N, C-alpha and C positions, 0 to 999 in steps of 0.2 A: 290783553297781553300785546306788547309792541312787537314790531317785526324783528327787532334785535333780540328780544327775549325768546321769540319763537324760533329764530335761527339757532340760538344756543341750545334750545330744547331738542331740535332736530339733530344737531351734531352730537349731543350727549347720547341720544338713543342709538345713533349709528355706531358710536364708539363701543357702547355696551354690547350691541349685536355682534360687531366684528370680534370683540375680545372673547365673547362666548363661542362664536363660530370657529375661531382658530383652534380651539381645543377639542373640537368634535372629531370623532373617528370617521373614517371613510364611509362606513355603513350608516352612521348617524346623520351625516351631511345630506345624503340623498340615497336612501335604501334601494330605490328602483334602478338608478344609474349604476350603483355598486353591484347589484345582481347582474346587470347586463355586462359590466366589466369582467366579472368572474366567469361568465359564459364565454366572452371573447378570449379571456386568458386560457380557458380550457381548449378552445379551438386553436389558438396560437401554439399551445403545447404540442399539438399534432404536427403543425408546420415546423416547429423547432426540432421535433424528433426526426423529421425527414431531412433537415439541414445538417444535423449532427454528423452523419456518416460522410457527407460531402466535405464539410470543413475538416473532419478528421483525416480523410484521405489526402486532402491538399497539404495539410501540415505534415503528415507522415511521409509523403513523397518528398517534400522539401527537406525534411530532416534526414531522410535516408540518402539523399543525393549529396550530402556533405561528407566527403571521404574522411575528414578528420574525426567525425563522430563515430566511425566504424572502429576506431582505436579504443573507444570507451563504450562498451556494450550497454552499460547502464543508462547511457543517454537515449537508447532506443525505447526505454520504458517511460520516458517523460510524456510522449504522446498518449500512451494508454492511461497515464495518471490524469492528464487533462481530459481525456474522454470520460473517465469515471466521474470526475468533478462536474463536467458539463451535464452529464445525464442526471446526476444528483440535483444540481441547481435547476435543471429544466423541470424535473418532476415536482420540485418543491418551490417553484418560482413565486406563486402567490403567497405561500407561507413566509418565505424569506422577505418579500416586499412588505407584508403586513408587520412582520417582526421588527424590521428596521424602522418602519413608521412609528411603532409603539415606543421604540427606544428614543427617538427624537422628540416624540410627544411627551415622554417622561422628562426629558431635559427641559422642555418648555414649561411644564408644570412646576419643576423644581425652581426654575428662574422666577416664575410668577409668585412662588411661595415666599420669596425674600422681600417682597414689597406688597403693601396693600394697595389695591387698585380701586380708585374712586373717581368716576367721571362726573360726579354730581356737581355741575357748574352753577350753583345757585348765585344769581346776580346779587352783589352786595346791596344792602338796604339803601346806601347813599346813591348808588347808580340807579336803582329802581325808582327812588323818589325823584331823581333828576329826569328820568324818562316820563314819569307821570306829570311832573310840574311843567314840562316843556309844552307850550301850547302848539297845537297843530298848525294854526294860522300864522304863527310868528316865524321870523326868519330862521331861528334855531330849530323850530319844529320842522320846517321844510327840509333843512339840512339833515336832521336826524332821520326823517322819513326816507330820504334818498339813501343815506348810509345804511339804513335797515334793509331796504330793498336790495342794494348791492351785496350786503352781507348775506342775505338769504340766498341770492344767486350763487355766491361763492361757496356757501355751505352745501347747497344741493350738488354742485359740481364736485366738491371735495368728497362728499359722502358717496356719490356714485363711483368715483375713482377708487376709493378705499374698498368698497364692497366688490368692485370688479377685480381688484388685486387679490382679495381673499378667495373669491370664486375661481379666478383663474388658477390659483395655486392648487385648489382641490381638483380642478379639471386636469391640470398637468400631472398630478399624482395618479389620477385615474388612467390617463394615457400611458404613463410609465408601467403601471400594473398590468394593463391590457397587453402590451407588446413585450413584456419582460422575457417570455420563453424564447422568442426569436433572438434576442441579444445574448441570453445565456447559452444558446446553442453555439455561438461564436467561440466559446471558451474551448471547444474541442480541438481547435486547430491553432497552432502557434501564429500563423500569419493573420488570423482574425481575432485573436484573444484580446487585442487592444480595444475592440468594439465593446466588449463586455465591461472592461475597466472604465471606458468613457461613459457607458450607460449608467453604471453604478454611481459614478461621481455626479452625473447629471441628476440622478434621483435624490442623492443626498443634498445637492444644491437646492432642489425644490423644497425639501424638508427644512433646510437651514433658513430659508426665507421666512418660515413661520417663527423661528427664534428671533430673527431681526425685528419682525413686526411686533412680537410680544415685548421686546426690550424698548422699542420706540414708544409703544403705548404706555408702558410703565413709567418711562421718563416724562411723557406728556401729562400723565395723570398727576404727577407731582407739580408740574409747571402750572397747570390750571387751578390747582388748589392753593397756590402761593398767594401772599397778600398783594393786593393791587393798590399800594399806598399812594402812588403818583396819581392814579385816576381818582381815588377818593379825596385826595387833597385838593385836586382841581375843582371838584364838585363843591367841597366845603368852602372854597374861595369864591364861589359864585359862577364859575365857568362850567356850566352844565354840559355844553356841547364838547368842550375840550376834555372833560372827564370821561364822557361817553366814548369819545374817539380813542382815548388812551386805553380804555378797557377793551374796546373792540380790537385795537392793534395788538395788545398782549395775547388775546385769544386767537386772532387770525394768524399771526406770525408763528406761534407755536404749532397751530394746526397744519400750516403749510410745511414747516420743517419736518414734522412727523410724517406727513404724507410723502414728502420727497425721500425720506429715509426708507419708508416701506417700499417706495417705487424702485429704489436702487438696491434692494436687498439681494437680488441675484448678482449684481456687480460686486457687492461686498463678499459674497460667497466665492465668486470667481477669483478675487484677489487672494483668497485663502487657499487657492488650488483646487477648488471643487468644480471646475469646469474643464 
């Protein structure tokens, strides 16, 4: 197997691993870490419970100091409604976070169901024969060898970045679940309730990144399965090196574009108001 074919094999394995990983639940990705996050969430629930009265008093005093609100006694009930909501969200923080996660995971599964994903990048027979026919000691063989080494290096870097992106998303989800009670306690006071809204949008932003990654991989799976007529035509015309380079370019450009889309997934969510 040549370096170019080996690079393709590594990239295909990485894509399959990432696509399978992105649909895993928090417990499936790493049960030990998830258990630790649940324990931290329970501890943060006690901290949040201590913060609720503080935020409630701050909000109640601020609302009570507005004289115009005294003309509308019903306005005095708003702080108590926020207090009830805050206590409810606080006690069910982990359940709420997991439920929202499942909703977005269901959206991802629905999107994936509209397209068949196949990352099997089998090298066309014409390209494989060109690689086999190229002598190692010839000028074309030296150039193909250099291209293969550079391609393997690029593949390793791209694979590591893609895996780090997916791992980072799960770790970000874990962090949000761990500290959720503290941010839900902010809902008890009007001056601090915007922290709760910002936290929820940040959490949905992280979940939305998974949808962007799934869409990018779906599109890329169709690109790599398309016909490489230009590369095959070059090989048939006797230009083995040119055909190999065209095939490598189609593969590498599509991979880089997909990687960039996955990298800026959080920015895409931010433009939709999720930050």
